[in-house]
VEXGU-996251 format. One line per 5 residues: number of its first residue (from 1); their letters; for each residue y, x, z of N, C-alpha, C. Coordinates in Angstrom, 1 decimal, m for minus. Each point is the difference from the previous one (the first is absolute). Layout:
BEGIN
NUM> a> Y X Z Y X Z Y X Z ~ ...
// end
This chain:
BEGIN
1> mrwrh> 17.2 9.3 m46.3 0.9 0.1 m1.2 m0.4 m1.4 m1.3 ~ 1.3 m0.6 m0.1 m1.1 m0.7 m1.2 0.5 0.4 m1.5 ~ m1.2 0.5 m0.1 0.1 0.6 m1.4 0.8 m0.9 m1.2 ~ 0.0 m1.7 m0.1 0.2 m0.7 m1.0 1.6 0.2 0.0 ~ 0.8 0.6 0.5 1.4 0.2 0.5 0.7 1.5 m0.3
6> vlwsr> m1.1 0.8 m0.4 0.4 1.4 0.0 1.0 m0.1 m1.6 ~ 0.9 0.7 0.0 0.5 0.2 m0.9 0.2 1.6 m0.4 ~ m0.1 0.7 m0.9 m0.4 1.4 m0.4 1.5 0.4 m0.4 ~ 0.3 1.6 0.4 1.1 0.6 m0.8 m1.1 1.1 0.2 ~ 0.6 1.4 m1.2 m0.1 1.4 0.1 1.3 1.0 0.1
11> llsgt> m0.1 0.3 0.9 0.9 1.3 0.2 m0.3 1.3 m0.7 ~ 0.7 0.7 m0.9 m0.5 1.3 m0.5 0.9 0.9 1.0 ~ m1.2 0.5 0.6 0.8 0.9 1.4 0.3 1.0 m0.8 ~ 1.3 0.3 0.7 1.0 1.6 m0.2 0.7 m0.5 m0.7 ~ 0.4 m1.0 m0.8 0.6 0.2 m1.1 1.4 m1.1 0.1
16> laeer> 0.2 m0.1 1.1 1.2 m0.7 0.3 0.9 0.3 1.4 ~ 0.8 0.6 0.1 0.9 0.5 1.0 m0.3 m0.8 1.2 ~ m0.6 1.0 1.5 0.1 m0.7 1.0 1.4 m1.2 0.4 ~ 0.9 0.5 m0.3 1.4 m1.0 0.6 m0.7 m1.4 m1.2 ~ m0.5 m0.2 m0.5 m0.1 m1.3 m0.9 m1.5 m0.8 0.6
21> wetda> m0.5 0.5 0.8 m1.3 m0.8 0.6 0.1 m1.0 0.8 ~ 1.0 0.2 0.8 0.5 m1.5 0.6 0.3 m1.4 m0.9 ~ 0.8 1.1 m0.9 0.4 m1.5 m0.7 m1.0 m0.7 m0.8 ~ m1.1 1.2 m0.8 m0.9 m0.6 m0.7 m0.7 m0.9 1.0 ~ m0.7 0.3 1.4 m0.6 m0.7 1.0 0.5 m1.3 0.1
26> rlmqe> 1.6 m0.1 0.1 0.4 m1.3 0.3 m0.4 m0.7 m0.7 ~ 0.3 0.3 m1.7 0.0 m0.6 m1.1 m1.7 m0.7 m0.4 ~ m1.0 1.4 0.4 m1.3 m0.8 0.0 m0.1 m1.4 0.6 ~ 0.5 0.4 1.5 0.1 m1.1 1.1 0.4 m1.2 m0.5 ~ 1.1 0.1 m0.6 0.9 m1.3 m0.6 m1.2 m0.8 m1.3
31> aglnv> m0.5 1.0 m0.4 m0.7 m0.6 m1.5 m1.7 m0.5 1.1 ~ 0.1 0.0 0.5 m1.1 m0.4 1.2 m1.5 1.0 0.0 ~ 0.4 1.2 m0.8 m1.4 0.9 0.0 m0.1 0.6 1.4 ~ m1.4 0.0 0.3 m0.6 0.6 1.3 m0.8 1.1 0.1 ~ m0.5 0.3 m1.3 m0.7 1.6 0.0 0.3 0.5 m1.2
36> vrmge> 0.3 1.3 0.4 0.1 1.1 m1.2 m0.8 0.9 0.3 ~ m0.3 0.5 m1.4 m1.2 1.2 m0.1 0.9 1.1 m0.6 ~ m0.4 1.3 0.3 0.9 1.1 0.3 m0.7 1.1 m0.2 ~ 0.1 1.3 m0.2 m0.1 1.1 0.3 m1.4 0.8 m1.3 ~ m0.3 m0.6 m0.5 m1.2 0.5 m1.3 0.5 1.0 m1.0
41> fawsl> 1.0 0.3 m0.2 0.7 1.1 m0.7 0.9 1.0 0.7 ~ m0.1 0.2 1.4 0.9 1.0 1.2 m0.8 1.1 0.3 ~ m0.8 0.3 m0.3 m0.9 1.1 m0.2 0.7 1.3 0.3 ~ 0.8 0.3 m0.8 1.3 1.0 0.1 0.9 m0.2 1.6 ~ 0.2 m1.1 0.1 1.0 0.1 1.3 m1.0 m0.4 1.1
46> fephq> m0.7 m0.3 m0.1 m1.1 m0.1 1.6 m0.6 1.8 0.1 ~ m0.2 0.6 m1.1 m0.9 1.2 0.2 1.0 0.8 m0.9 ~ 1.1 0.5 0.5 0.7 0.8 m1.2 m0.2 1.4 m0.1 ~ m1.2 0.4 0.9 m1.0 1.5 0.3 m0.8 m0.3 0.4 ~ m0.8 0.4 m0.6 m1.6 0.0 0.6 m0.2 m0.3 1.8
51> geyhw> m0.6 m0.6 0.4 m0.2 m0.2 1.0 1.3 m0.3 0.6 ~ 1.2 m0.4 m0.5 1.4 m0.1 0.9 0.1 m1.5 0.1 ~ 0.0 m0.8 0.5 0.1 m1.5 0.0 1.1 m0.5 0.5 ~ 0.9 m0.9 m0.8 1.2 m0.5 0.5 0.0 m1.8 0.0 ~ m0.6 m0.3 1.0 0.3 m1.5 0.2 1.0 m0.9 0.0
56> dwldr> 1.0 0.8 0.7 1.3 m0.5 0.7 0.5 m0.8 m0.8 ~ 0.4 0.1 m1.5 0.7 m1.0 m0.7 m0.5 m1.3 m0.2 ~ m1.4 0.1 m0.2 m1.1 m1.3 0.3 0.0 m0.7 0.9 ~ m0.1 1.2 1.3 0.2 m0.8 1.0 1.7 m1.4 0.3 ~ 1.0 0.7 m0.6 1.4 m0.4 0.2 0.0 m1.4 m1.0
61> aietl> m0.7 0.5 m1.3 m0.2 m1.5 m1.0 m0.4 m1.1 0.7 ~ m1.7 0.3 0.9 m0.7 m1.1 0.4 0.9 m0.5 0.7 ~ 1.0 0.7 1.1 0.3 m0.7 1.1 1.1 m0.8 m0.4 ~ 0.5 0.1 m1.2 1.1 m0.5 m0.6 m0.5 m1.5 m0.4 ~ m0.9 0.1 m0.6 m0.9 m0.9 m0.5 m0.4 m0.8 1.0
66> targi> m1.0 0.0 1.0 0.2 m0.5 1.3 0.8 m0.8 0.8 ~ 0.9 0.7 m0.1 1.4 m0.7 0.9 0.2 m1.5 m1.1 ~ 0.1 0.1 m1.4 m0.1 m1.2 m0.8 m0.9 m1.2 m0.3 ~ m1.4 0.7 1.3 m1.3 m1.1 m0.3 m0.6 0.8 m1.0 ~ 0.2 0.8 m0.6 m1.1 0.3 m1.6 m1.1 0.8 1.0
71> qcvlg> m0.9 0.1 m0.5 m1.2 0.8 0.1 0.0 0.9 m1.2 ~ m1.0 1.0 0.1 m0.5 0.8 m0.9 m1.4 0.5 m0.2 ~ m0.1 0.0 m1.4 m1.5 0.9 m0.6 0.2 1.1 m0.9 ~ m0.8 1.1 1.0 0.5 1.2 m0.7 m0.8 0.6 m0.9 ~ 0.2 0.5 m1.1 m0.7 0.5 m0.9 m0.4 1.2 0.4
76> tptaa> m0.6 0.6 m0.4 m0.8 1.6 m0.1 0.7 0.8 m1.0 ~ 1.1 1.2 m0.1 0.2 0.6 m1.0 m0.5 0.6 m1.3 ~ m1.8 m0.5 0.1 m0.7 1.1 m0.6 0.3 0.2 m1.7 ~ 0.8 m1.1 m0.2 0.2 m0.3 m1.6 0.9 0.8 m0.5 ~ 0.6 0.6 0.7 1.2 1.0 m0.2 0.5 1.3 0.6
81> ppawl> m1.0 1.1 m0.2 m0.5 1.2 0.7 1.5 0.8 m0.4 ~ 0.4 0.8 1.1 1.3 0.9 0.0 m0.2 1.0 m0.7 ~ 1.1 0.7 m0.4 m0.1 1.3 m0.7 m0.5 1.1 0.6 ~ 0.0 0.0 1.4 m0.4 1.2 0.6 m1.5 m0.2 0.1 ~ m0.6 m1.5 m0.1 m1.3 0.2 0.4 m0.6 0.3 m1.8
86> caayp> 0.5 m0.6 m1.0 m0.1 0.2 m1.4 m0.3 1.7 m0.1 ~ 1.1 0.9 0.2 m0.2 1.0 0.1 m1.0 0.8 0.6 ~ m0.1 m0.1 1.0 m0.8 0.7 0.9 m1.7 m0.3 m0.2 ~ m0.2 m1.2 m0.8 m1.3 m0.3 m0.2 0.1 m0.6 m1.5 ~ m0.1 1.0 m0.7 m0.1 m0.6 m1.5 m1.4 m0.2 m0.2
91> dimlw> m1.2 m0.1 0.6 m1.2 m0.6 m0.4 0.2 m1.3 0.2 ~ 1.4 m0.6 0.4 0.0 m1.8 0.4 0.4 m0.5 m1.2 ~ 0.7 0.7 m0.6 0.8 m0.4 m1.9 m1.1 m1.1 m0.8 ~ 0.8 m1.2 m0.7 m1.0 m0.8 m0.8 0.1 0.9 m1.1 ~ m1.4 0.1 m1.1 0.0 0.4 m1.3 0.2 m1.1 m1.0
96> erngh> 0.6 0.2 m0.6 0.1 m1.2 m1.0 m0.8 0.5 m0.8 ~ m0.5 m1.7 m1.1 m1.3 0.4 m1.2 0.4 1.1 m0.7 ~ 1.2 0.7 m0.3 0.4 0.8 m0.8 m0.9 1.1 0.4 ~ m0.2 0.4 1.1 m0.5 1.4 0.5 1.3 0.7 1.1 ~ 0.8 m0.7 0.2 1.0 0.8 0.6 0.7 m0.5 1.4
101> pltfg> m0.1 0.5 0.9 0.2 m0.4 1.0 1.2 m0.7 0.2 ~ 1.0 m1.2 0.9 1.2 m0.3 0.1 0.6 0.9 0.5 ~ 1.0 0.1 0.5 1.2 0.3 1.0 0.7 m0.3 0.7 ~ 0.9 0.3 0.7 0.8 m0.4 1.3 1.2 m0.8 m0.4 ~ 0.0 m1.0 0.1 1.2 m1.1 m0.2 m0.1 m1.4 m0.8
106> errqy> m1.7 m0.3 0.0 m0.4 m1.6 m0.6 m0.5 m0.7 1.1 ~ m0.2 m1.1 0.1 m0.7 m0.6 0.9 m1.7 0.0 m0.1 ~ m0.7 0.1 1.0 m1.3 0.1 0.2 m0.7 1.3 m0.8 ~ 0.5 0.8 0.2 0.0 1.3 m0.4 m1.6 0.5 0.5 ~ m0.9 m0.6 0.9 m0.7 0.7 0.3 m1.5 m0.5 m0.6
111> cptsp> m1.2 0.8 0.6 m1.4 0.0 m0.5 m0.3 m0.7 1.2 ~ m0.4 m1.5 m0.5 m1.1 m0.7 1.5 m1.3 0.5 0.4 ~ m0.4 0.7 m0.7 m1.5 0.9 0.0 0.3 1.1 1.3 ~ 1.0 0.6 m0.5 0.6 1.6 0.8 m0.3 m0.3 1.9 ~ m1.1 1.0 m0.2 m0.1 m0.2 1.8 1.3 0.3 0.8
116> tyrrl> 0.4 1.1 m0.6 1.1 0.3 0.6 1.2 m0.9 0.3 ~ 0.1 m1.2 m1.3 1.4 m0.7 0.3 m0.8 m1.4 0.9 ~ m1.3 0.4 0.2 m0.9 m1.4 1.1 0.5 0.7 1.3 ~ m0.1 1.3 0.3 0.1 0.5 0.9 1.3 m0.2 0.7 ~ 1.5 0.0 m1.0 1.1 0.0 0.4 0.3 m1.2 0.0
121> sreit> m0.4 m1.1 m0.4 0.4 m1.1 m0.3 m0.8 m0.6 1.3 ~ m1.1 0.0 0.6 m0.5 m0.2 1.2 1.1 0.5 1.1 ~ 0.4 1.2 0.1 0.4 0.6 0.9 1.5 m0.9 0.1 ~ 1.0 m0.3 m1.0 1.2 m0.3 0.3 m0.2 m1.9 0.0 ~ m1.2 m0.8 0.2 m0.3 m1.0 0.1 m0.7 0.0 1.2
126> rvmae> m0.4 1.1 0.6 m0.3 0.0 1.7 1.1 m0.1 0.7 ~ 1.1 1.0 m0.5 1.0 0.4 0.8 0.7 m1.2 0.4 ~ 0.5 m0.4 m1.0 0.6 m1.4 m0.5 m0.3 m1.8 0.7 ~ m1.6 0.2 0.0 m0.4 m0.8 0.8 0.2 0.2 1.9 ~ m0.3 1.1 0.0 m0.1 0.3 1.8 1.5 m0.1 0.3
131> hyadn> 1.1 0.2 m0.6 1.5 m0.2 0.4 0.0 m1.3 m0.3 ~ m0.2 m1.0 m0.5 0.1 m1.5 m0.2 m0.7 m0.7 0.5 ~ m1.4 0.0 0.8 m1.1 m0.3 0.3 0.4 m0.9 1.0 ~ 0.9 0.2 0.5 0.6 m1.0 1.4 1.2 m0.7 0.1 ~ 0.5 m0.2 m1.7 1.5 m0.5 m0.1 m0.6 m1.3 m0.4
136> pavig> 0.6 m0.7 1.0 0.2 m1.8 m0.3 0.4 m0.1 m1.2 ~ 0.8 0.6 m0.6 0.9 m0.5 m1.1 m0.8 0.3 m1.3 ~ m1.1 0.9 0.0 m0.9 m0.1 m1.1 m1.2 m0.8 0.1 ~ 0.0 m1.0 m1.1 m1.3 m0.6 0.0 m0.7 0.0 m1.0 ~ 0.1 1.4 m0.9 m1.0 0.2 m1.0 0.3 0.7 m0.5
141> wqldn> m1.2 0.8 m1.2 0.1 1.1 m0.7 m0.1 m0.1 m1.2 ~ 0.3 0.6 m0.9 m0.1 0.2 m1.6 m0.5 1.4 0.0 ~ m1.3 0.2 m0.6 m0.7 1.3 m0.3 0.6 0.5 m1.2 ~ 0.9 1.1 m0.7 0.2 0.4 m0.9 0.9 m0.7 m0.9 ~ 0.0 m0.7 m1.4 1.1 m0.9 m0.6 m0.7 0.1 m1.5
146> efgch> m0.7 m0.9 0.0 m0.2 m0.5 m1.8 m1.1 1.2 m0.2 ~ m1.1 0.0 0.6 m1.1 0.6 m0.7 m0.3 0.2 m1.3 ~ 0.1 1.1 m0.6 m0.1 0.2 m1.5 0.9 m0.5 m0.9 ~ 1.3 m0.3 0.4 1.3 0.0 m0.9 0.3 1.0 m0.3 ~ 0.8 0.0 m1.1 0.5 1.0 m0.7 m0.8 1.2 m0.7
151> harcy> m1.0 0.6 1.0 m1.3 1.0 m0.3 m1.0 m0.4 0.6 ~ m0.7 m0.7 m0.6 m1.2 m0.8 0.1 m1.4 1.1 0.3 ~ m0.1 0.8 m0.8 m1.2 1.0 m0.1 0.7 1.5 0.0 ~ m0.5 0.6 0.2 0.1 1.5 0.2 m1.1 0.6 m0.7 ~ 0.5 1.2 m0.7 m1.2 0.6 m0.6 m0.2 1.7 0.4
156> cgqcr> 0.1 0.0 1.2 m0.1 1.7 0.3 m1.2 0.2 0.3 ~ m0.6 1.5 0.4 m1.2 0.1 m0.2 m0.7 m0.3 1.6 ~ 0.8 m0.5 0.9 m0.3 m0.5 1.1 m0.7 m1.3 m0.5 ~ 0.5 m0.7 m0.7 m0.5 m1.4 m0.5 m1.3 0.0 m0.9 ~ 0.0 0.9 m0.6 m0.8 0.4 m1.5 m1.2 0.4 0.8
161> aafqi> m0.5 0.9 1.6 m0.8 0.0 0.5 m0.3 m1.1 0.9 ~ 0.9 m0.7 0.6 m0.5 m1.6 0.6 m0.3 m0.9 m0.9 ~ 0.2 0.0 m1.1 m0.1 m1.0 m1.1 m1.5 0.0 m0.6 ~ m0.4 1.2 0.0 m1.5 0.9 m0.2 m1.1 m0.8 1.0 ~ 0.6 0.4 1.5 m0.6 m0.7 1.4 m0.4 m1.0 m0.1
166> wlqar> 1.5 m0.5 m0.4 m0.1 m1.7 m0.1 m1.3 m0.8 m0.8 ~ 0.2 0.5 m1.6 m1.1 m0.2 m1.1 m1.4 0.0 0.6 ~ m0.4 1.5 0.7 m1.0 0.0 0.5 m0.6 m0.7 1.0 ~ 0.9 m0.6 0.8 0.0 m1.1 1.1 m0.4 m1.9 m0.8 ~ 0.4 0.5 m1.0 0.5 m2.0 m0.9 m1.6 0.9 m0.7
171> ygtle> m0.4 0.2 m0.6 m1.0 0.2 m1.0 m1.2 0.9 0.5 ~ 0.2 1.0 0.8 m1.5 0.3 0.6 m0.5 0.9 m0.7 ~ m0.2 0.1 m1.5 m0.5 1.1 m1.0 0.7 0.2 m1.4 ~ 0.3 0.8 m0.9 0.2 0.1 m0.6 m0.2 m0.7 m1.5 ~ m1.4 m0.4 0.0 m0.4 m0.7 m1.0 0.4 m1.3 0.3
176> alada> 0.1 m0.6 1.3 0.7 m1.6 0.2 1.5 0.2 m0.4 ~ 0.7 0.9 0.3 1.2 0.2 m0.7 0.4 m0.3 m1.4 ~ m1.1 0.9 m0.8 m0.3 0.0 m1.3 m0.3 m1.3 m0.8 ~ m0.7 m0.8 1.0 m0.1 m1.6 m0.6 1.2 m0.9 0.3 ~ 0.5 0.8 1.0 1.3 m1.5 0.2 1.1 0.7 m1.1
181> wgthf> 0.2 1.1 m0.2 0.8 0.2 m0.6 0.1 0.0 m1.6 ~ m1.4 0.0 m0.5 0.0 0.5 m1.4 0.3 1.7 m0.3 ~ m0.8 0.6 0.8 0.8 1.4 m0.6 m0.4 0.6 m0.8 ~ m1.4 m0.5 m0.8 m0.6 0.3 m1.3 0.9 0.1 m0.8 ~ 0.8 m0.7 m0.1 1.2 m0.3 m1.2 0.7 1.3 0.3
186> wshdy> 0.7 0.8 m1.3 0.8 0.9 0.3 m1.1 1.3 0.4 ~ m0.9 m0.3 0.8 m0.9 0.9 0.5 1.0 0.8 1.3 ~ 0.1 m1.2 0.6 0.9 m0.4 1.5 m1.1 0.3 1.1 ~ m1.1 0.7 m0.4 m1.0 0.3 1.2 0.4 0.9 1.2 ~ m0.4 0.3 1.2 0.4 0.3 0.8 m1.6 1.3 0.7
191> sswsq> 0.3 1.2 0.1 m1.2 0.2 1.0 0.2 0.5 1.1 ~ 1.1 m0.5 0.6 0.5 0.7 1.2 1.4 m0.9 0.6 ~ 0.2 m0.8 1.1 1.2 m0.5 0.2 1.3 0.6 0.2 ~ m0.4 1.4 0.2 1.4 0.9 m0.4 0.7 0.1 m1.2 ~ m0.8 m0.6 m0.9 0.3 0.0 m1.1 1.1 m1.4 m0.6
196> ipvpl> m0.2 m0.8 0.7 1.0 m1.4 m0.4 1.2 0.2 0.6 ~ 1.1 0.0 m1.0 1.3 m0.1 m0.1 1.1 m1.3 0.6 ~ 0.5 0.7 0.3 1.2 m1.5 0.3 0.6 m0.4 m1.7 ~ 0.3 m0.9 m0.1 0.6 m0.7 m1.3 1.4 0.8 m0.1 ~ 0.2 0.9 m0.7 1.3 0.6 m0.3 0.6 0.0 m1.3
201> dstgv> 1.1 m0.3 m0.2 0.7 0.0 m1.3 m0.7 0.7 m1.0 ~ m0.4 m0.6 m1.0 m0.6 0.9 m1.3 0.5 m0.6 m1.2 ~ m0.7 0.6 m1.3 1.0 m0.6 m1.2 m1.1 m1.3 m0.5 ~ m0.9 m0.2 0.9 m1.3 m0.8 m0.5 0.3 m1.4 1.0 ~ m1.1 m0.5 0.5 m0.2 m0.7 0.7 m1.4 0.1 1.2
206> snpsl> 0.5 m0.1 1.1 m1.2 0.5 1.1 m0.9 m1.0 m0.1 ~ m1.4 0.2 0.1 m0.9 m0.9 0.1 0.5 m1.3 1.4 ~ 0.1 m1.0 m0.8 0.5 m1.1 0.7 m1.2 0.0 1.4 ~ m1.1 0.1 0.3 m0.5 m0.4 1.0 0.5 0.9 1.1 ~ 0.4 1.3 m0.3 0.5 1.2 0.6 1.2 m0.6 0.7
211> eldyw> 0.9 m0.2 m1.2 1.5 m1.1 0.6 m0.6 m0.8 0.8 ~ m0.8 m1.1 0.3 m0.2 m1.4 0.8 m0.2 0.9 1.2 ~ m0.8 1.3 0.3 m0.5 0.1 1.4 1.0 0.7 0.5 ~ 0.6 0.7 m0.8 1.2 0.7 0.6 1.4 m0.9 0.6 ~ m0.3 m1.0 m0.7 1.1 m1.1 0.5 m0.5 m0.5 1.6
216> rfssd> m1.9 m0.6 m0.1 m0.6 m0.3 0.9 0.6 1.2 1.3 ~ m0.5 0.9 m0.4 0.1 1.3 0.8 1.6 0.5 1.3 ~ 0.9 m0.4 m1.4 1.2 0.2 0.6 0.5 m1.1 0.8 ~ m0.9 m1.2 m0.3 0.9 m1.3 1.1 m1.2 0.4 1.2 ~ m0.9 0.3 0.0 m0.7 0.5 1.0 0.6 1.2 1.2
221> qwvsf> 1.0 0.6 m0.7 0.7 1.2 0.6 1.3 m1.1 0.7 ~ 0.3 0.0 m0.5 1.1 m0.9 0.5 m0.6 m0.8 1.6 ~ m0.9 m0.9 m0.4 m0.8 m0.7 1.0 m0.3 1.0 1.5 ~ m0.7 1.3 m0.4 m0.8 0.8 0.9 1.6 0.6 0.6 ~ 1.1 0.6 m0.6 1.1 0.2 0.3 0.8 m0.7 1.2
226> qqe> 0.0 m1.3 m0.5 0.7 m0.9 1.0 m1.2 m0.3 1.3 ~ m1.2 m0.2 m0.2 m1.0 0.0 1.0 0.1 1.2 0.9 ~ 0.1 1.2 m0.5 0.0 1.4 1.0 1.1 m0.3 0.7
// end
């Protein structure tokens, strides 16, 4: 493949009527496009009920594009969990800084720390990869979509416990954390790792070192989610 001549397009899977696909594929071909990325927001179409997978529509879309000489990059759908998943597993929901969980109907309403969400994400990704592993039209994969976009940080209990473990690994001792954070000021010393909070909204200002490390921790959670 001559990557220097690749021209990209993005197809929002499931948003266009199937009778329009051939017209769009022809227009893409005429415009000189030869690679399309799609699939990253289509979990509810791929798996309308848990364990029930529907790939036929995407198979047809790929065939339509392939007939026009267009190859595909598939996106895993983990940036947009479906309604059934959010209802069945409320522990996956992201909690905002105000101390309240998101509800279904937003984008990226999940917690990247949640072991449940990581397990379900691995499963849909595995099944999708197995289905398209030998399809020559699929030339690459995109994992999730825009990590940390819209809701970059979660403040749930799972994240608080993981943050405390992250801090212990980073500093080793509470004394070292106290030196790094300057916790003597405002009497912010801790005698147990379990006392360390996440920086929720308040009428005042959180310790800036707590804030900074929580941003670092949250970034590491997205990296870990992607790697897992």
